[in-house]
Phi, psi and omega in degrees: 000134182281150185271131179253136174234118184060036178084004186230158181302128176301164173302311181305313184293319179299315179299307178303322177297308187300324182270003177061044180247013178268153168298160181304308186294333180282316182299318179298318180298307187300314182301314185295316179297316186296319188293334179261353189240104176309322183289313180292334175295314185295315180299320184288318177295326176296304179307318174301316182292321180294317180292325176295320175300320176299317180294327180278336180308321177288326174294322178298311178300320181293323180298315183296317178302315182300310184294328174294312179304321182288334183081014181272005173207146185237140177289129181252125183271143179292150183291146179286137180266000000 
């Protein structure tokens, strides 16, 4: 059984659902609730975007490091106010 907080899927359960780490019965329960709950759908969308950004971050950092090593890009500091 998934954990509900105030009638919604908990943050931990949403994260575990997104990462396919729930038992089959829990995943079905979470999926059913998310499909019927606009609030949980919105939270799931936000969490999905966060996970996608986190997955891209290492590649982006590697690309920036490579450009810095090549000297083709320089770090710019924001102007002092």
